[in-house]
C-alpha positions as CSV (number, residue, x, y, z in Angstrom):
1,M,86.0,94.5,88.6
2,A,87.6,97.3,86.4
3,H,89.6,100.3,87.3
4,F,88.5,103.8,86.5
5,L,90.6,107.0,86.3
6,L,88.9,110.2,87.1
7,T,90.8,113.5,86.5
8,Y,89.4,116.8,87.1
9,G,90.2,120.6,87.9
10,Y,88.6,122.9,90.6
11,N,86.2,125.7,89.9
12,D,87.0,129.1,91.6
13,T,84.8,128.8,94.5
14,P,85.1,128.8,98.5
15,L,82.8,125.8,98.5
16,R,86.2,123.9,97.7
17,A,87.5,124.3,101.5
18,E,84.0,124.3,102.8
19,R,83.4,120.6,101.4
20,R,86.9,119.2,101.8
21,P,85.8,117.3,105.1
22,D,82.7,115.8,103.3
23,H,84.9,115.0,100.1
24,L,87.5,113.1,102.4
25,E,84.9,111.5,104.4
26,H,83.3,110.2,101.0
27,L,86.8,109.1,99.9
28,A,87.5,107.3,102.9
29,K,84.2,105.1,102.9
30,L,84.9,104.2,99.2
31,K,88.2,103.0,100.4
32,A,86.7,101.1,102.9
33,D,84.1,99.5,100.6
34,G,87.1,98.5,98.4
35,A,85.7,101.0,95.4
36,L,88.8,103.4,95.8
37,L,92.4,102.5,95.1
38,L,94.1,105.9,95.2
39,A,93.2,109.6,95.4
40,G,95.0,113.1,95.7
41,P,95.3,116.5,94.3
42,L,98.0,117.4,91.7
43,A,101.1,118.7,93.0
44,D,100.2,122.4,91.6
45,L,96.8,122.0,93.2
46,S,95.0,122.8,89.9
47,G,93.1,119.6,90.3
48,G,93.2,116.0,91.3
49,V,93.2,112.2,90.3
50,I,91.1,109.4,91.6
51,V,91.4,105.7,90.7
52,L,88.3,103.7,91.3
53,V,87.4,100.2,91.2
54,A,84.0,99.1,90.0
55,D,82.0,96.8,87.9
56,D,81.5,99.1,84.7
57,L,81.6,102.8,83.8
58,A,78.0,103.3,85.0
59,A,79.0,102.1,88.3
60,A,82.1,104.2,88.5
61,Q,80.2,107.4,87.4
62,A,77.5,106.9,90.2
63,L,80.6,106.9,92.7
64,V,81.7,110.1,91.1
65,E,78.1,111.7,91.5
66,Q,77.9,110.8,95.2
67,D,81.1,112.9,95.9
68,P,80.4,116.3,97.7
69,Y,82.9,118.0,95.3
70,T,80.7,116.7,92.3
71,R,77.5,117.3,93.8
72,H,78.3,121.0,94.9
73,D,80.1,121.8,91.5
74,V,83.6,122.2,93.3
75,T,85.2,120.4,90.2
76,K,85.2,120.9,86.5
77,D,86.3,119.4,83.5
78,R,85.7,115.8,85.1
79,Q,86.9,112.9,82.8
80,L,86.3,109.5,83.8
81,Q,87.7,106.4,81.7
82,E,88.5,102.7,82.2
83,W,91.9,102.3,82.8
84,K,93.7,99.1,81.8
85,I,96.9,98.8,84.1
86,T,99.4,96.7,82.4
87,V,102.5,97.3,84.6
88,G,102.4,97.7,88.4
89,L,99.9,96.8,91.0
90,P,97.2,95.9,90.9
91,A,97.1,93.7,88.0
């Protein structure tokens, strides 16, 4: 399994508040399934960061595509990259 870092900004849309419960439910399911390590908004609320656990980039991208924020175009400038953790947990 590999770790993937997703960073994104928010589009200016009322759908962000509307879809937030669905987004959080999606993240909770990923966490329960072992596919989510960390997630949260940036302190200035301009975007967020999600750390996913998946077999490969395609599997991680599939998880991102299932997120209601992605499906309803709430997020923008999404960047998904494999992240090699060298210091800290998990190793």
